[in-house]
N, C-alpha and C positions, 0 to 999 in steps of 0.2 A: 504494500500500500504506500503510495507516495506521501511523504511527510507534509505536503501542502494541500492534499486533497481534502474535500469536505468531510469524507468518511473518517479520515485520520484525525482531523480536528475534533469531530464529534466524539470519537473514541477517547481522545486525550482529555476532553472536557469531562466525559463520564468518569474516566479514571480519577481525575482530580477531585470530583465530588465524592467518589467512593473513598479515596484516601482521606479526604477531609472528614467524612462521616466516621471513619474508623479511628482517626488519630486526634480529632479536636478535643475529645473528652479525656484523652490520656495524658495531656500536658498540663502540668500544675499551673504554669503561668499563663496559659491560653494565648500565647503570642503567635502561634502558627496555625494556619488553616490546612497547610499541606506539609507533611514530614516525609523526607526520604532518608533512608538509613545511610546511604552513601552518596557519591556525587551524581550530578545530572549531566548527561551527554546529549548534545543536539546536533543535527545535520551530519549524521554518520561520524560523530566524534570530532567534527571541526570546532565546535564550541563546547567547552568543558566548564562546569560550575562546581567548585569544591569549596570546602571550608577554608577560611583564612589561615595563613601560616601563624604558628604560635611559638614565640621564643621561650626558652627555658625560664620558668619561674613566673611567667605572666599569668596573673589570676583575673585581671579585668582590663578592658580597653574600650573606652568610650570615644568614638569618632565624632559623635553628635551630628552625623549626617542624616539622621532620621529624627522625627519629632517625639519619639518615645524614650530616647536616651538608652538605647540598647547596648548591652555589653557584647562586643564582637569576639571576645576570647573563647566563647563557648561555655563559659561557667555560669551564665544566666544571672549575672549581677545587674539586672536592668533597673532603671529608675522607676520609682513608684508613682511618678506623675509626669505629665507631658512637659516638654521643654520649649522655650522660646528660641527660634533659630536666629543666628547671626551669620555674617560672612566668615568663611573658613580661612585658615592659614594658607597663604600663597594663592588665594583665589580658588582653592580646590574644596569642593563640598561645602559644609556648613559648620558653624560653631554653636555653642550654647551662649545665649545672651543672658547675663545674670546681673544681679544688683537689687537691693531692696527686698521686696517680696518675691522676686524672681530668683529662685535657687533650686537646686536639684537634690533630691533625697535618694540615696542608695541604701536599701535595707541592710542591716548588720549581717555579717557572714564570718565564719571562722577563718575564711581565706584572708580577711583583713587583720586578723589578730595574731600577727607574727612579730617576734622581737627583731627580726631582720627584714627590712623591706626597702623598696625604692619606688619613688613616685616621680613621674615626669609629665609635664604639660606645657602648653603655650597659653599666654595670657595677653590680652590687648586692653589696656585701661582707656576708657573713654573720658577725655579731659573735661568735656563740658559738664558731665555729671559730678565729677570730683571737685570741680571749681565752685560748685554750688555751695554757698555757706551753710545751707540747711542740710547738706548731705549727711555727714557723720556727726552725730551728737551723742555725748555721754560716754563714748568709748574712744580709746586711743588707737586700737587695732581692730580691723574688720576681717572676718574670715574669707579667704579665697577657697580654702578647703579645710575641713575639720571632721575628724571622726571622734565624736564625743559630745560633751555638754558643758555649757558655761552658765550655770544657774546661780546667779548672785543672790537670789531671794532665799533659796534653800541651801546655799553654800555647797553646791555640788559641782565639782570640776573634774572633767575627764577629757584628756587630749592625747590621742594615739594615732596620728599626731594632729597638730594644728599648724596651718600655714596662713599667717595673718598679714594684712597689709596696713601700714600706717597711711591714711589718706592724705595727711599733711605733708610729710617728707618722702612718702612712697618707698620707705624701707620695709623689709620683710621681717617678721618675727616667727621663728620656728619654736613651738612650745610642745613639750612632751611630758606627760605625767609619768613619773618613774617611781621606782621603789625607794628612792631617796626621800626621807621624811623632812629633812631640814631645808626645805625650799618653800616658796610662796605658792599661792593657788595656781599660778601659771605653770608650775612644774619647772623643769630645767629648760632653759631657753637659749636661743641663738639669735642675734640680730644681724642682718645683712649689712655688708659694706656698700653694696650696690643700691641704687634707687631705681625702681622700675619706671621706665619712661612712659609718658602718655602717648596715645595714638600711634603705638608701634608694637608689633608682635615681639614678645620676649619669652624665651624658653627658660623654664624653671625645672631644676632637678634636685631631688632630695634623696639622700641615702642614709638609712638608719641601720647601724650595726648594733651589737648588743649594748655597747657603751660608748658609741661615737656617732656624731651627726655631721654629715657633709652637705653643704649647700652649694649648688652650681647655678649661675645665672648666665644664660647664653653659652653654656658649655664650659665656662671658666670657673674654676674653683673659687668661690667667694669667701667662705669661712668654714671653720671646723671647730667643734667643741668635743671635749671628752666629758661624758656625763658620769655622775657618781652612781646612778642607779640604772636599772634596765626598764624598758617600756612596760607600763601596766596597761594591758588590753582592757577594752570595755565592750558592752553590748549595745552601744548607741549606734545610730545610722552614720553613714558617711555623707556629709553635706558638702555641696560644691557651689561656690559663688556667693554664698551667705548661709545663714542658719536661722531656724525659727526663733532662737533666743536673742538674736541680734538684728532681726529684720526691721525693727522699729528704730534702732539706733544707727544702723549702717545702711548707706545707700551709695555703693561704689559700682557704678555701671561698668561692665567689662564683657569681653568675649573670652571664652575658654574653649580650647580645642585640643584634640588628640591627647586625652588623659589616660595614662597607663599606670597600673599598680602591679608591682612585682614583689614576690616573697623571697628575694635574693638581693645580693649586693650587685648593683650595676657598676661596671668598671668605667674608669675615666673615658676611655676611647669610645664606649657605647654612648655615653651622654654627649660627648663631643660630636659624634657622627649625627645624632639626632638633632642637635642644636646648631649644626654648621650653617644652615641657611640664614641664621640671624646675623652673622658677621661678614657676609658677602664673600670676597675672595681671600679672606684671612682666616686660617683655621684656629679654633679656640685654644689649642695647646701652644700657640705662638706667644701668648701673653699670660702672665700671672700677676696678680696683685701682690706687691711686696709689703707695703705698710702705709698707713694713713697718718698724716701729721707727725712725721718722724724726721729726725736729722739725717744728714747725708750719709754718715757712717752707718747708722742703723738701716738705712735704705739698702746699702750695699750688702750688709749681712743678711737682710731679709730674703734675698734671692737664693732659692734652693739650688742644689747641684743640677747642672745642666742649663742654668739660667744666669743671666747677668743683668745689671742695671742698664736699662735701655739707653742707647746713645741718642743724640739729637736727631740724627738721620732716621733712626728707627721710630722715634716718637712722631716725626712728621711724615712717616710713610704709612700711616694708618693706625698706629697705636693710640694717638691722641683722640682719634675719632671713636675708638672703642671705649676709651676712658670717659669721654663725654656721654656716650650713649648709655653707659652703666651708672652715670651719676657720680663717678669717683671724683671728678674735678669740682663737684659742689662742696665737698668736704674741705678741700684746700686747692686753690688755683695754682699754687706753685708746684711744679713737677720737676723732680730731680732727674738729671741725666748724667751719664758717665763722665761727660766733659766738665761737669760742675765740681768734680772732686777737688781739683786744684784751684778753681776759681772762688770757692766758698771759704771765706775767712771766718765767718761767724758760724761755729759748729753748733750753736744752740738754735739756729734757724730751722723751721720745720717745713716740710713739703710732702708731696705724694711720691712714693717709690713704686715704680712699675718695672717688672722684670721681663726681659725678652729671651727667647730660647737661643742657646748657643749655636 
């Protein structure tokens, strides 16, 4: 029977209705009308439809290309409510438009309760909303992503983890509730050196080991802390873009795209590869942040093995552009260069130390 004949189409439609009748009541989440156990081949195998590739440790991947916030990892961590679509990263597909009462709720799962995890996503802050003086009120940080609860009324705090944004200076706060008791309600925290720019896609990467947190911005290692305790998991949902307990205090309009959750440590090169479009023709490993508001000698010592304090030529060949895009120059407009070693008589003067690869 020819695949385009009316009889074939009638047979295919009948088969679809039969499969739908058989399977629609067998799926707990009721997301599918038709279920095939394996791939689908069309036109004598010329067109193949199979499940997406799944890297090791990936437990959830939200592309936000659909209005339901479906998890494409195959683990069924779908959003519990419909999402508001926005433009996608690189003009491909769509993103989730969040802010205020527009946020995404992912029900709790044991897949998210791991002491070792990595989270990556893209965020685009919409300047017009953040500039509104009525936007954030009563809180210093607003959640971009949080698995937990910030109930100030009942003094219940749980963050495993929380990625928060300060709407005023656009720094990030990474907060984790740990087994360490001698800390405040925010748990053990890390504050970013970078400031997330407005109206520009920025890649965020978070890696949590048993007692270490690494934060990457646009694939560049931003900051690291060693925590005293291990992560305390919780049974709260994962909220994206805001949360029910801050929806009246926070209104930070943004687009979030390509959110991935892993239960393993992502290596530097994996995060760099994913974030590479953010820096154009310069790869993330080319630059490292040495130190903020430091003297020239401290800036030299801050560069790890394989890196050196950037020269004037290197600074003007793209490094300054990266520093500005990440907000490093907003902390201190003076930037040390290798040529300044002999020129600086006042060793107490402070500046920004940026390291370039050897």
